C-alpha positions in Angstrom: 32.5 -55.8 24.0 31.6 -56.1 20.3 30.0 -59.1 18.7 32.5 -61.3 16.8 31.8 -64.0 14.3 34.4 -65.7 12.1 34.5 -68.5 9.7 37.3 -70.3 7.9 37.4 -69.6 4.2 40.3 -71.0 2.1 42.6 -71.3 5.1 41.9 -67.7 6.1 39.6 -66.0 8.6 36.7 -63.7 7.8 35.9 -61.4 10.7 32.6 -59.7 11.0 32.3 -56.9 13.7 32.3 -53.2 14.1 35.5 -52.7 12.2 36.0 -49.3 10.7 37.8 -50.7 7.7 36.3 -52.6 4.8 36.6 -56.3 4.3 39.1 -55.6 1.6 41.6 -53.9 4.0 44.4 -56.4 4.3 48.1 -56.3 4.9 50.8 -58.9 5.0 54.3 -59.1 6.3 56.9 -61.9 6.3 57.8 -63.1 9.8 60.2 -66.0 9.2 63.8 -65.9 10.4 65.4 -64.8 13.7 66.3 -61.4 12.3 62.6 -60.6 11.8 61.5 -61.4 15.3 62.7 -58.0 16.7 61.5 -56.2 13.7 58.0 -57.6 13.9 57.9 -56.8 17.7 58.9 -53.2 17.0 56.4 -52.8 14.2 53.5 -54.3 16.3 54.5 -52.1 19.2 53.8 -48.9 17.2 50.8 -50.3 15.2 47.1 -49.6 15.8 46.9 -53.0 17.7 48.3 -51.2 20.7 45.0 -49.3 21.0 43.5 -52.5 22.2 43.5 -53.5 25.8 43.4 -57.3 25.4 43.7 -59.8 22.6 41.9 -63.1 22.0 44.4 -65.7 20.8 43.0 -68.7 19.0 45.2 -71.7 18.7 45.1 -75.1 17.1 44.2 -77.8 19.6 44.5 -75.5 22.6 42.1 -73.4 24.6 41.4 -69.8 23.6 43.7 -67.4 25.5 42.9 -63.8 26.5 46.0 -61.7 27.1 47.1 -58.1 27.4 48.1 -56.6 24.1 51.5 -55.6 25.4 52.2 -59.1 26.6 51.4 -60.6 23.3 53.5 -58.1 21.4 56.5 -58.7 23.6 56.2 -62.4 23.3 54.7 -62.9 19.9 57.5 -65.0 18.5 57.5 -67.5 21.4 53.8 -68.1 20.9 53.4 -68.7 17.2 54.7 -70.2 14.1 57.9 -68.2 14.4 58.8 -70.4 17.3 58.3 -73.5 15.2 55.3 -74.7 17.2 52.7 -73.4 14.7 50.3 -72.9 17.7 48.8 -69.5 17.3 46.6 -69.2 14.2 44.5 -66.1 14.7 44.7 -63.1 17.0 41.7 -60.8 17.5 41.3 -57.6 19.5 38.8 -58.2 22.2 36.4 -55.7 20.6 36.8 -57.4 17.2 38.2 -54.3 15.5 41.6 -55.9 14.5 42.7 -59.3 13.5 45.9 -61.1 12.5 46.3 -64.5 11.0 49.6 -66.4 11.0 50.2 -68.6 7.9 52.7 -71.2 9.0 53.7 -72.5 5.5 54.8 -69.3 3.9 55.5 -67.4 7.2 53.2 -64.6 6.3 51.3 -62.6 8.9 48.0 -61.2 7.5 46.1 -58.4 9.2 43.3 -55.9 8.6 45.6 -53.1 9.9 48.9 -51.7 8.8 51.9 -53.4 10.3 54.6 -52.1 8.0 
């Protein structure tokens, strides 16, 4: 398991680990609206995220959750801001290689890997 360290910076997350990309690698996709739930699920299911065995899910006011990647991808919309609970804030691969941040005001999902 790789070493992870992150710190909030202007409502975003900076991840330091053994990532192969540069800190400037960033992608974003809109996730608001019911029609996008299936689309995001489909996009995540063919993304590099699926190369990870498990994900660390960081939530606001809740314990950290460790889950299988497939379980998160299948249920992403019921866990996060898309469900209207604004619970999931950051998702990290267990090895620290990939991360996603859910921005609950503009409904944008930021990542360091290509989703779309």
